[in-house]
N, C-alpha and C positions, 0 to 999 in steps of 0.2 A: 822858232817853233811855230807851226801852223795849226790853227784850230780849223778842222775841216767841216764842222757843222755845229750849229747851236741846238746847234741842235743836237629672208627673203626667199625670194624665189630662186630656184636653181637657174643656172645660166642656160637658157634655151637657145636652140639654133635660131638665128635671125630669119625672120620671115619676109622682110621687105625685099622685093625683087627690083632689079635695076630699072626694068621697064615701068615700074610704078612711079618713078620720078617724072613729074609733069612737064617733060620737055615739049610735048606736042602742044601744050597750051600757050606757049610763048614763041614768037618768031625768032627770038635769039637763042642760039644753040647753047646748051650747058657745056662748058669746057670739059674736056675729057678728064682733067685732073680732079674735077668735082666728083665725077662718077667713080674714079679710082679711090678717092677719099672715102666715099660712102661704103664701097666694098671693104676697104681696109678697116675702117672704124667699126663696121658691123661685125667683122671677123674678130676684132679685138674684144668687143662686148660679149660675144658668144663663146670665145675661146678657140675659134677656128683660126688657123693660120696658113692661108695659101702660100705655097713656096714663093710665088712671084711677089708676095707682099712682105716677106720676112725682112725685118730690120728697117722698115720704112721710117719709124721714129715719129717725130713731132709733125702734126698737121695743123697748120694755121688756118683758122676760119675767119675770113673777113670779106664777105660777099661784096662785089663791086657792081652787080647788075641784078635786075629782078630775077632772072633765071638762076643765077648763083644763089640768091637769097632763098628761093623756093627749094633748091636742092639742099641747101644748108638746113632749112627748116625741117625737111623730110628726114635728114640725117639726125638732127636732134631728137625728133619724135621717135625715130626707130631706136636710138640708143636709150632713151628713157624707158621705152617698152621692155627692152632687154636688160635694163639696169646697168648699162654701161655709163649712163649719166643719172645722177640723182639730184632732185631739187633740194637745195639747201636753204634758199631764201627767196621770198617773193615780196615785193614792195610796190606800193602805188607811187607814181611820180608826183612829187610835190610841186613841180613847175609846169607840167602839162596835164590838164584834167583828162581822165579817161585812159591815160597810158599806165602800163604796169611793167615791171621788170622782174625777170626770173633769173636766178643764178644757180647753175648746175655744177656739180663736181664729178669728175670722171672716176669710175670704179672699175676694177678688174677682179672678177670673182669675189666681190664683196669687200675688196680692199681699196681704199682711195689712192689715186695716183697723184703724187705731189706736184703742184704747179699746173695741174691740168683741169680744164673746165670750160664752161660756156656761159656767156651772159646774153639773154634774149630780151628784146624790147617788143611789147605788143600793145595794140589798142583793142577795142572791142571786136574788131572784125578780122585783123590779120597781124602777122609778124612784120615789124618795121625794120629791125636790124638784129644781127647776130655777130658777136665777136668772141673768139675763143681759141683755145689750143688743146688738142687731144693727142694721145700717143697711141701708135699702132705697133704691132710686132711684139707685144708683151707675151711671153710664154714661160710661165713659172708656176711652181706649186705655191699657193698663197698661205700655206700653213707654216707658221714660224716654229723653229726648234726651241727657241727661248721664250719664256713667259714674259709678260709685261714687266713684272717685278725684276726679272733678270735683265731685261733691256734697260730698265731704269738704273739698276746697279752699275751696268757698264757705262752709262752716260755720267752718273754721279762720280764714278772713279776717274773718268776722263776730265770732268769739269773741276773736280776737287771741291765740290760744294754740295750740301744736302738739298733734297727736294721734299716738299710737303706731300701729304697723301693725295692732294688734289692735283698734283703735277705728274701723274703717271703718263708715260709716253704713249703716243699714238702709233699704230702699225700702219705703214704706208709702203707704196711702191715708189722707189726713187729713180727717176730717169737720170742717167749719168751723162757726162759730157762726151763719152766715147760711144754713145748710142745703145748701151746695155741698160739693164734694169736690176735693181737690188731691192729685196724685201728688207725693210729696215724699221726700227723704232725711232720715232722723232720726238724730241723734247727740247725745251728752251730753258737754259739755266743762267742765272746771274752769278758770275764769279770772276775774280781777278780783274775787276774793273770793266767787265764787258758783259753784254747780254748775248749769249751764243746759242744758236740752234744746232743740235747734234743729231746725227743719224747713225744709229748703231745697227750693224748687220744683225738681222733677226735669227741668223743661224750660228754665227760665230761670236757675236758680241763686239767685234772690232768696229771702230769708228770709221765710217766710209766718207763722211762729209761733215764739215762744220763751217759755219759762217756767222758773222756778227749780225745781230738784229737791232743794234742800238741806232735808233733814228735820232742822230745827234743834232745839235746846233752848235726851248727853252721854255625870328626875323626882326634884327635890329640893325640900324644903320650907324656905322661908326665912321670916324674920320682918321686920316693918316697921311703921311707923305711917302711917295714912292722913291725908287732908287735915284731918279733924276730930280728929286726934291719938289715934285709936283703934288698938288693937293688932290686927294682921292677920297671917295666915299666907299665904305665897305659894307656889304650885307653880312652881318654876323648874328650870333645868337647869345643870349644870356644864360649862363649855366653856373650854378653854385656860387653866385655872388661875383662872378667875373664874366668876361666876354671871350668867346671862342670863335675861330674862323670856320663857321659852319653856316653856309648860305641857305636860308629857308624861304627866300623870296622868289627864287627861280624854281621851275618844276623839278629839275634833278637835284640831288644832294651834292653840293659842292663843298668839299672838305679840304682844308689846307693844314697839313701836319708840320710841326717844327721838330725835327729830329735832334736838334741841339748838339750837332756834331758827333752823334753816336753812329759811326759807320757800321759797326757790327750789328746794331739793331736795324739799321736801314737795310742791310743785305739780307738779314733773316726775314724781314717783312717782304721784301721783293720776291724771295723764293718760297713764300707761303708757309714758312716755319712758325712765325708768330703773327698775331694780329695787333693792330694799333687801337688804342682806346681813346676816350675823350681827354684823358690827361696828356695825350701826345699832340692834341690840336694846338695850333698857334693860338696864343692867348694874350689878352691885355686887360689890365685891372680897371682902367677908367674909360675904355672905348675911344681913347685918343691914341691911336696906334703909332708906335715909334720904330718898330723893326721894319725897315724899308723893303727888305726882301720878302717878308711875309705879306706886307701890304700889296705889293705888285703881283705876287704869285696868286693871291686870292682874287684880287680885282680883275686881273687880266684873264683868268679862267672864265669869269663871268662875262667879260667882253666877248670872248671867242664864242661862247654859247649863244649870246645875243646875236652876233653876226650870222652864224649859221641859221638861226631861226628866222631872223628878219630878212635875210637875203634869199634863202633857199627853202624855208619852211621845215628845216631839219631840226629834230628834237635831240640835240646832243650828239655825243660820240657815236652811239649805236642807233640813233634815231628812235630810241625807246626811253630816253631820259635816264640812262645809266648814270650812277654816281661819277663825279669827276674828282679824283683824288690827287692832290699835289703834295710833294715832299720838299720841304725847304731845309736848308742847313744840314745836309747829310754829313758834312765834315765841318771843321773849324778852320777859318782862314789862317790863323796863326800856326796851324800844324802843317802847312804846305811844305815847309823847309825840311821836314823829316818824313814826308809822305812818299810812298812808292810811286814811280812814274805812271803806272796803270791807274792808281787812285787819282793822281793829279789830272790825267787826261780825261777821266770819267766824271769825277765829282767836283773838280775845281774848274776846269776849262771846258765845260760841256753842260748841256741840258739834254734830256732824252725821254722819249716815251718808252716805257718798259711794258710792252705788250704781253698779256698773259700773266703779269706779275701780281703779287698780293695773294692773300688767302682765298679770295673769290675768283682769282684768275682773270679779272676784267680789265686789267691794265692800270698803270700808275704813271704820273708825271714826276720826274725828278729834276730839280733845278740846281745847277752847279753854283759853287760859292764864289767863283771868281778869284781875283788876286788881292793881296793886301795892298793898301795904298802905297804908291811909290814903286811897286814892282811891275815891270813891263815884260812883255814877250820879246823875243829877239827881233821881231818885226817892228818893235817900237810901239806896239799897241798895248793899251791897258784893258783889262777884262774885269767888268763889274759883275754884280749878282745877275745871273742869267734870267731870273724872273722879271727883271726890269725892262726886258725887251718885249714889247707887245707882239712884234712879228715872230720872235722866238717862241712865245707861248702859242701863237696861232699855228706856227710850223709844227711844233711837237704834238699838239692835240690833234692836228690833222693826220698825223701818222695813225692815231687811234681811229679816226674816221675811215681811213684807208683799210685798216685791219678789219673793220666791221663791214666793209663793202667789197671793193675789188680785191683786197688783200694781195696787192702786188708783191711778188716775191722779191726779197731784198738782195738781188744779185743782178748784174748786167743791166740790160736796157729796162727791164721791169723795175729794178731797184732805182735806176736813175729817174724813171717816171714817178716812183714813189716819193723820192726826194723833191722832185720838181713840183709836184702837186702841193706838197707842204710849203714850199717857197711861195707858190702862187697865192695860196690862202693866207700865209703870213703877211705878204705885202698887201693883199686885199683888205685884211682886217685893219691894217694901218690906215689905208685910204678911207675906210668906213668911219673911223673914229677920230682921225687926226687931220689937221690941215695939211695941204700939199706944200712941200718946201724942202729945204736943206737944213740940217741941224737937228738937235735933240727934239724929240716929241713931234717930229714932222713926218708925213707920209712920203715915201720914196721907193725906188726899186733896188735899194741896197738891203741886204739881209744882216741883221744883228748889229746895225750901225749905232744903236743907242747904248749898247753895253760893251761892244768891242770897238774901242776908239783909238785913232780915227779910222774910218773906212769900212767897218764891218768885215764880213767874210766872203760875200758873193755879191755880184751885180747882175741883175736881170737885163738892164739896159746895155751893159758892156761887159759880158762875161770874161773877155780876155784881160780886162783890167785887173782881175783877180786870178789870172792863170787858168781859166776854164775855157773850154771850146764854145764857140758860137755857131758852129756848123758841123754837120755830120761827118764831113771829110776830115775833121780835126779831132774826132772822138778818141778818147783813151781806150786802148784795146788790151791793156795788160791785166794782171790779176789783182793788183793792189786795190784797196778800197772796195772790196767785193765786186771787182770789175768796173770800178769808176763810178759808183752810184752818186757820189757828191760831185765829182768832176764833170761827168757827162750830163748832169742835170742842167748845166748851162744851156744846152741845146733846146730842150722844150721850154725852159725858162725864157729864153730870148724870143721864141715863137709867141709865147703868151704876151710878153711886153710889146712886140711889134703888132700883134693883133689889136691891141688897145691904142697905143701911142703912134703907131706907124713909124716909118723910117727906113733906113737902108742897112742891110746886113753887110758888115765890113768884109767878110770873106767872099760871099757870092756876088756882091754888088747889086743884088736885087732889091728893089724898093717895094714897100708894103704900104697900102692905104689902110691905116687902122680905123677903128670905129670912132676914135676920139675919146678923151678922158671923160666927158660928160656921159658917155655911153659905156663906161667900163663895166657896168653891171651885166651887160649883154655877154661879154667875153667870160666874165666870172661864172655866169650861169652855164654857158656852153661847156667850159672845162669841168665844172663841177658835175654836170649830168654825165659827161663822158667818163670821167674817172670814177664816179661813184656807182653808176648804173650800167654803163655799156662795156667797160673793160673787164677782163678777167685776170687772174693772178700772173699769168705768164705773158702779159702784153708786151709788144715791141713798140718802138717809136713809130713805125709805119702804121701799126694798128691804132695807136693813139691819134695819129693824123686822121685816119678814116673815121674814128669814133667822134672826134671833135667836130669834123665837118658834118657828120650825120646829126650830131646834137644841134649844131647851128641851123641846119635845115629844119629839124623838128621844131625848134623854138621860134625861128624868125622867117622861115620860108626859103625855098630854093631861089638863088640869085640875090639874097639879102646882103646887106652890107656886112653883117656878121659872118655869113658863110664865105664871102669874098675875102674878108680880112684874115680869117683863120686859114683858108686855103693858101693865100699868098704868103702868110707868115711861115707855115711849114715848108713851103717851097723855098723860101729865102734861106732857111737854115739847113737846107739840103735833105729834108726828110720827104720821101715820095712814097 
């Protein structure tokens, strides 16, 4: 058995003319496809559909020259004016003073287009970069035949689980793999051991798409021992004569709940049907904590918050100090022998970020119980409490960061980038808090090695050692695993590793001059800025390459060691 992770205004006619694009201001000619993209995208925003442009589909925006950047900038401004793009988030850059980042979502006649949007980076004077994907050729009536409540009922029937009143579905336009578009209701439901996003046709109620969203893997000071028997300090609170796992020393509210093996209560909370109270918090009577899973779940969440703040200036999952909620012991270890396979795969052999879960819909961390002592996987590996892996916790909470920033769609290449970014941060948190080396409580490029022993589940240094590709030519192209989101994460993971440590990619034979371990913070910042600020939800590997190279130039200058290392690393793994 293999654990795959531990994880308005009406639509007006567009007024921008093609000759308004500032081609004359730059000696480099704007490629004709950029002009065509502007025509098509403006037509999509206004509802016009020239026959020559029908069915164009997705348009990737990744300017490679000043002229292309100007054309893309004009495109974005035009779409914003005509409400084809709407600003959904604007943030200042925590790593480069004076920079800011805008994130836009594509709309068609007032309805959002799933997976479509643009991320734009600006300074005080000009646009620095634009990355995105928009869809053209949409031609439909955006008025649904079914109400939101009827759409929810169709999804609830398909999922077999109730949804709270805060979980009404969103009306979206869904691009399909065949190049058509469907008006659909979208909602995410936790049921049958999985967190699944459903799209119900807004006219018929039929389910047109579903895919898993489980990003799998993992003020008083108290003391306790973690899963690996290491001594730890806990930031807890005194309440009613006992101590509870509520951290009041850090800016956000960090709460760790002990579900005491009550799976039904766990699932009801995740779906927003019930709320948890102070009596559900992990507790200890004398502040000398003995439940190792509760200790590590609470402490490691604080470590990850500290890493993000100290390394990037980020204030938690949403950069606004939203609460961090962790659920421990969703099941009992001794019940594994009578548990359904779905429950085993989700709540025993897994940890996951449950985005949108809980009554407030802000997301929840769930840590799997692992295996009883003496019980092994068919691989010969033992699985301990998932909260015991610092990289597991870093990985899963980073899925929350992604959800609140680039929101990379959890399918295909964007999904593999989602997984890879979590792996990158998971490993980086280890190097931030632990000494480098092999063995328990040591920082390395294995994922989950402290709680899935021996060997962990993935390797960034040698993806092939765990059956994952290290080169784009070897990528998985099937439909399993949401199109290989865990499998193909090995490709960007290896690029990240090579950019730091250097070395030779075994498939291409190409050597990379990394920045070196003492400068690993440079590559961490490069990838963080790219994944959080520059990429949009439908990003591809090639877009991630362009965005990380742009980020390296922004941070360290053109021709810098960081830019060279990132460029060479992506080339070595076959991403161009």
